GUZALO-838571 format. One line per 2 residues: number of its first residue (from 1); their letters; for each residue y, z, x of N, C-alpha, C, CB. Coordinates in Angstrom, 1 decimal, padded with zeros to 4 digits. Atoms other than C-alpha are relative to their C-alpha. Glycine has a CB too. Example, Ala and Ser with C-alpha at 12.3 -4.5 7.8 and 13.67 -1.06 7.14 Angstrom:
2
1 = AS = -001.2 000.0 000.9 -004.5 007.8 012.3 001.2 000.0 000.9 000.0 001.2 -001.0 ~ -001.1 000.0 -000.9 -001.1 007.1 013.7 001.1 000.8 -000.8 000.5 -001.4 000.4
This chain:
107
1 = MA = 000.3 000.0 -001.4 -004.7 -009.8 -108.0 000.4 001.2 000.6 000.5 -001.2 000.6 ~ -000.6 -001.2 -000.8 -004.5 -006.8 -105.8 000.7 -000.1 001.3 -001.1 000.8 000.2
3 = TE = -000.7 000.2 -001.3 -002.1 -006.4 -102.9 -000.7 000.8 001.0 001.4 000.4 -000.1 ~ 000.5 -000.6 -001.1 -003.4 -005.5 -099.7 000.9 000.0 001.3 -001.3 -000.6 000.2
5 = AC = -000.7 000.1 -001.2 -001.8 -004.4 -096.5 -000.7 -000.7 001.2 000.3 001.3 000.4 ~ 000.6 000.5 -001.0 -002.6 -006.2 -093.3 -000.4 001.0 000.9 000.7 -001.1 000.7
7 = MF = 000.5 -000.9 -000.9 -004.4 -004.4 -090.4 001.0 000.7 000.7 -000.8 -000.6 001.0 ~ -001.3 -000.4 -000.8 -001.0 -004.1 -088.4 000.8 001.1 -001.0 000.9 -001.6 000.2
9 = DI = -000.6 -001.0 000.9 000.5 -002.3 -091.4 -000.6 001.4 -000.1 000.0 -000.6 -001.5 ~ 000.9 -001.3 000.2 -002.4 000.2 -091.6 000.2 000.8 001.4 -001.7 -000.5 -000.3
11 = LA = -000.1 -000.7 -001.4 -002.0 000.7 -087.7 001.4 000.6 000.1 -000.3 -001.0 001.3 ~ -001.4 -000.5 -000.2 001.7 001.5 -088.2 000.2 001.3 -000.9 001.1 -001.2 -000.4
13 = LP = 000.0 -001.3 000.7 000.9 004.5 -090.4 000.3 001.1 001.0 -001.6 000.4 -000.7 ~ -000.5 -001.1 -000.7 002.3 007.8 -089.0 -001.8 000.6 000.5 001.0 001.2 -001.3
15 = ED = 001.4 -000.3 -000.5 -000.8 009.2 -086.6 -000.7 001.0 -000.9 000.1 000.6 001.3 ~ 000.6 -000.9 001.0 -001.5 012.0 -089.0 -000.6 -000.5 -001.1 001.0 000.8 -000.6
17 = DL = 000.5 000.7 000.9 -001.9 009.8 -091.9 -001.1 -000.8 000.4 001.0 -000.9 -000.6 ~ 001.2 000.8 -000.8 -004.0 007.4 -089.6 -001.3 000.8 000.0 000.4 -000.3 001.7
19 = KR = 001.1 -000.9 -000.3 -006.3 010.3 -088.8 -000.6 000.3 -001.4 000.4 001.4 000.7 ~ 000.7 -000.3 001.5 -006.8 011.2 -092.8 -000.7 -001.1 -000.4 001.1 000.3 -001.1
21 = VL = 000.6 001.0 000.6 -007.8 007.7 -093.5 -001.2 -000.4 000.9 000.9 -001.1 -000.3 ~ 001.1 000.4 -001.0 -010.0 007.0 -090.4 -001.1 001.1 -000.3 000.5 -000.1 001.5
23 = KK = 001.1 -001.0 000.3 -011.9 010.2 -091.0 -000.8 -000.2 -001.1 000.5 001.2 -000.3 ~ 000.7 000.1 001.0 -013.0 009.2 -094.2 -000.7 -001.3 -000.3 000.7 000.4 -000.9
25 = AS = 000.5 001.3 -000.1 -013.9 005.6 -093.5 -001.5 000.1 000.6 001.1 -001.0 001.1 ~ 001.5 000.0 -000.5 -017.5 004.7 -092.7 000.2 -000.3 001.3 -001.1 -001.0 -000.7
27 = TR = -000.1 000.3 -001.4 -018.3 004.4 -089.2 -000.3 -001.5 000.5 -001.1 001.0 000.6 ~ 000.5 001.3 -000.2 -019.8 001.0 -089.6 001.2 -000.9 -000.2 -001.1 -000.3 -000.9
29 = SL = -001.1 000.8 000.3 -016.6 -000.4 -091.0 001.1 000.2 001.2 000.6 000.5 -001.4 ~ -000.8 -000.2 -001.2 -014.6 001.2 -088.2 -000.4 -000.9 001.1 -000.1 001.5 000.4
31 = AK = 000.5 000.8 -001.2 -016.8 -000.5 -085.7 000.2 -001.2 -000.2 -001.4 000.1 000.3 ~ -000.3 001.3 000.3 -016.5 -003.7 -087.4 001.5 -000.4 000.2 -000.5 -000.3 -001.3
33 = LV = -001.4 000.3 -000.4 -012.7 -003.6 -087.1 000.4 000.2 001.5 000.9 000.9 -000.8 ~ -000.3 -000.1 -001.4 -012.7 -002.4 -083.6 -000.6 -001.3 000.8 -000.6 001.4 000.6
35 = VA = 000.6 001.2 -000.7 -014.9 -005.4 -082.7 000.6 -001.3 -000.4 -001.4 -000.1 -000.2 ~ -000.9 001.1 000.5 -012.8 -007.9 -084.8 001.3 000.0 000.6 000.3 000.1 -001.5
37 = YP = -001.4 000.0 -000.5 -009.5 -006.7 -083.4 -000.2 001.0 001.3 001.2 000.6 -001.2 ~ 000.3 -000.8 -001.2 -010.6 -005.4 -079.9 001.5 000.5 000.6 -000.9 -000.8 001.1
39 = RA = -001.4 -000.4 -000.6 -006.9 -005.3 -078.5 001.0 000.8 -000.9 000.8 -001.4 000.5 ~ -001.0 -000.5 000.7 -004.9 -004.6 -081.4 -000.5 001.3 -000.8 000.5 -001.1 -000.9
41 = VG = 000.4 -001.1 000.8 -007.0 -002.1 -083.3 -001.0 001.0 001.0 -000.8 -000.6 -001.4 ~ 000.8 -000.7 -000.6 -009.7 -001.0 -080.9 000.5 001.5 000.8 -000.6 -000.9 000.9
43 = RT = -000.5 -001.1 -000.9 -007.7 001.2 -078.4 000.7 001.2 -000.9 000.9 -000.7 001.1 ~ -000.8 -000.8 001.0 -005.6 002.8 -081.3 -000.9 001.0 -000.7 000.7 -000.9 -001.0
45 = FL = 000.8 -000.8 000.9 -008.5 003.7 -083.5 -000.7 000.8 000.9 -001.0 -000.8 -000.8 ~ 001.0 -001.1 -000.8 -010.7 005.1 -080.6 000.9 001.1 000.4 -000.8 -000.7 001.3
47 = EV = -001.1 -001.1 -000.5 -007.6 007.1 -079.4 000.1 001.0 -001.2 001.6 -000.6 000.3 ~ -000.1 -000.8 001.2 -007.1 008.5 -082.9 -001.4 000.6 -000.4 000.7 -000.8 -001.3
49 = LT = 001.4 -000.4 000.2 -010.9 008.8 -083.6 -000.4 001.3 000.8 -000.9 -001.1 000.3 ~ 000.3 -001.2 -001.1 -011.4 011.1 -080.5 000.6 001.2 -000.4 000.6 -000.3 001.5
51 = QC = -000.7 -001.3 000.4 -008.9 013.6 -081.9 -000.5 000.4 -001.3 001.6 -000.2 -000.1 ~ 000.4 -000.6 001.4 -010.5 014.0 -085.4 -001.5 -000.3 -000.2 000.9 -000.8 -001.3
53 = MS = 001.5 000.1 000.4 -014.1 013.1 -085.1 -000.7 000.6 001.1 -000.5 -001.6 -000.2 ~ 000.8 -000.6 -001.0 -017.1 014.7 -083.4 -000.4 -001.0 001.1 -001.3 000.7 -000.7
55 = VP = 000.5 000.7 -001.2 -018.4 013.5 -080.0 -001.1 -000.8 -000.4 -000.4 000.9 001.1 ~ 001.0 000.8 000.5 -021.6 012.2 -081.6 000.4 -001.2 -000.9 -000.9 000.9 -000.9
57 = TI = -000.3 001.1 001.0 -019.9 010.2 -084.3 000.9 -001.2 000.9 001.1 000.7 -001.4 ~ -000.7 001.0 -000.9 -017.6 008.5 -081.5 -001.0 -000.7 000.8 001.0 000.7 001.0
59 = EF = 001.0 000.8 -000.8 -020.8 007.7 -079.5 -000.7 -000.9 -000.9 -001.0 000.8 000.7 ~ 000.7 000.9 001.1 -022.4 006.3 -082.8 000.9 -001.2 -000.1 -000.2 000.7 -001.6
61 = IR = -001.1 001.1 000.2 -019.3 004.1 -083.2 -000.1 -000.9 001.1 001.4 000.5 -000.1 ~ 000.2 000.7 -001.3 -019.5 002.9 -079.5 -001.2 -000.8 000.1 000.2 000.9 001.1
63 = DE = 001.4 000.8 000.0 -023.2 002.1 -079.8 000.0 -001.0 -001.0 -001.2 001.0 -000.2 ~ -000.1 001.1 001.0 -022.5 000.2 -083.0 000.7 -001.2 000.5 000.7 000.4 -001.4
65 = MG = -000.9 001.0 -000.5 -019.7 -001.7 -081.3 -000.8 -000.9 001.0 001.3 000.6 000.7 ~ 000.6 000.6 -001.1 -022.1 -002.6 -078.3 -000.9 -001.0 -000.6 -000.7 001.0 000.9
67 = VM = 001.0 000.8 000.6 -024.8 -004.1 -080.6 000.3 -000.8 -001.1 -001.0 000.7 -000.2 ~ -000.1 000.8 001.2 -022.9 -005.7 -083.2 000.6 -001.4 000.3 001.0 000.7 -001.1
69 = RT = -000.6 001.5 -000.2 -022.0 -009.4 -083.5 001.4 000.1 -000.4 -000.8 -001.2 -001.0 ~ -001.3 000.1 000.6 -018.6 -010.4 -084.3 -000.1 -000.4 -001.5 000.8 -001.1 000.8
71 = PS = 000.0 000.0 001.6 -018.0 -009.6 -088.0 000.6 -001.3 -000.6 000.7 001.2 -000.5 ~ -000.5 001.2 000.7 -017.5 -012.5 -090.4 001.4 000.3 -000.7 -001.1 -000.6 -001.2
73 = YP = -001.5 -000.4 000.7 -014.0 -012.8 -092.2 -000.3 000.9 -001.2 000.8 -001.5 -000.6 ~ 000.1 -000.8 001.3 -015.5 -011.4 -095.5 -000.4 001.5 000.5 -001.2 -000.7 -001.1
75 = EI = 000.2 -001.3 -000.6 -016.8 -008.4 -093.4 001.1 000.7 000.3 -000.8 -000.1 001.1 ~ -001.3 -000.6 -000.6 -013.5 -007.8 -091.7 000.9 000.4 -001.4 000.8 -001.3 000.9
77 = RQ = -000.8 -000.2 001.2 -011.7 -008.0 -095.2 -000.7 001.1 -000.7 000.0 -001.3 -000.9 ~ 000.5 -001.1 000.8 -014.2 -005.7 -096.8 000.2 001.4 000.9 -001.7 -000.3 -000.4
79 = AE = -000.6 -001.1 -000.6 -013.5 -003.2 -094.0 001.4 000.5 -000.2 -000.1 -000.1 001.3 ~ -001.3 -000.2 000.3 -010.0 -003.5 -094.3 000.5 000.4 -001.5 000.6 -001.3 000.3
81 = ME = -000.1 -000.6 001.3 -010.3 -002.9 -098.1 -000.4 001.4 -000.1 -000.7 -000.8 -001.0 ~ 000.6 -001.3 000.0 -012.2 000.1 -097.5 001.1 001.0 000.4 -001.3 000.1 001.0
83 = LM = -001.2 -000.8 -000.6 -009.3 001.5 -095.5 001.1 000.1 -000.9 000.5 -000.6 001.3 ~ -001.0 000.0 001.0 -006.8 000.3 -098.2 -000.5 001.1 -001.2 000.2 -001.6 -000.7
85 = QI = 000.4 -000.8 001.0 -008.9 002.2 -100.9 000.2 001.4 000.4 -001.3 -000.4 -000.3 ~ -000.2 -001.4 -000.5 -008.7 005.4 -098.8 001.6 000.3 -000.1 -000.6 000.2 001.6
87 = IR = -001.3 000.1 000.1 -005.1 004.8 -098.4 000.6 000.4 -001.4 000.5 -001.2 000.3 ~ -000.4 -000.4 001.5 -004.6 004.8 -102.2 -000.4 001.3 -000.3 -000.6 -000.8 -001.0
89 = EE = 000.5 -001.3 000.4 -006.8 007.7 -102.8 000.8 001.2 000.7 -001.7 000.1 000.4 ~ -000.7 -001.1 -000.7 -004.7 009.8 -100.2 001.5 -000.1 -000.4 -000.1 -000.1 001.8
91 = HL = -001.4 000.2 000.4 -001.5 008.4 -101.8 000.9 -000.4 001.1 000.6 001.1 -000.7 ~ -000.7 000.3 -001.2 -000.2 006.9 -098.7 000.6 -001.4 -000.1 -000.8 000.1 001.3
93 = ED = -000.6 001.3 000.0 000.9 003.4 -099.9 001.3 000.0 000.3 -000.2 -000.6 -001.1 ~ -001.4 000.2 -000.2 004.5 004.2 -099.8 000.4 000.0 001.7 000.9 001.1 -000.9
95 = RL = -000.3 -000.1 -001.4 004.2 005.0 -095.8 -000.5 -001.4 000.7 -000.7 001.2 000.6 ~ 000.4 001.2 -000.7 002.8 001.4 -095.1 001.4 -000.6 000.3 -001.1 -001.1 -000.9
97 = SC = -001.1 000.7 -000.4 005.4 -000.5 -093.3 000.4 -001.3 -000.4 000.1 -000.1 001.1 ~ 000.0 001.2 000.5 004.8 -003.7 -094.9 000.9 -000.3 -001.1 -001.2 -000.2 -000.3
99 = AP = -000.9 000.4 001.1 007.3 -005.6 -097.2 000.1 -001.5 000.1 001.6 000.7 000.1 ~ 000.9 -000.2 001.1 006.0 -007.5 -099.1 -001.5 000.1 000.6 000.2 -001.2 -001.1
101 = LA = 001.3 -000.2 -000.4 002.3 -006.6 -099.0 -000.7 -001.4 -000.2 -000.6 001.2 -000.7 ~ 000.9 001.2 -000.1 -000.1 -009.5 -098.1 -001.0 -000.1 -001.3 -000.8 000.1 001.3
103 = IS = 000.9 000.4 001.1 -002.0 -011.0 -101.1 -001.5 -000.2 000.5 000.6 -001.3 -000.5 ~ 001.5 000.2 -000.2 -005.9 -010.7 -101.1 -000.3 -001.1 -000.6 -000.8 001.1 -000.5
105 = LP = 000.4 001.2 001.0 -007.1 -014.2 -102.0 -001.7 000.0 -000.5 000.3 -001.4 000.8 ~ 001.3 -000.2 000.6 -010.2 -014.3 -104.3 -001.0 -000.7 001.0 -000.1 -000.6 -001.6
107 = Q = 001.3 000.6 -000.8 -013.6 -015.0 -102.7 -000.9 -000.8 -000.7 -000.8 001.1 000.7
């Protein structure tokens, strides 16, 4: 069973690390997370994204958010897992603030 950080642990990454992760994530996953956590994630992600992504990409994410239905729990978890995979690929796990990591339940 793999360990996964929660969204709030990911948000607690230093801003430069968060930029590295968000730049590599799919725009649809980012839009799903912003829609799923509008107050907690939305503002932070959009602020960071405007610093590291092109204007058309930001506009695409905003358009996706405007037409997207609220993501299901499995869709949210999948988007979070995508971010965690990028965090692992970037060797940033040790910078997560969580202790201990949340356990991902089998689906």
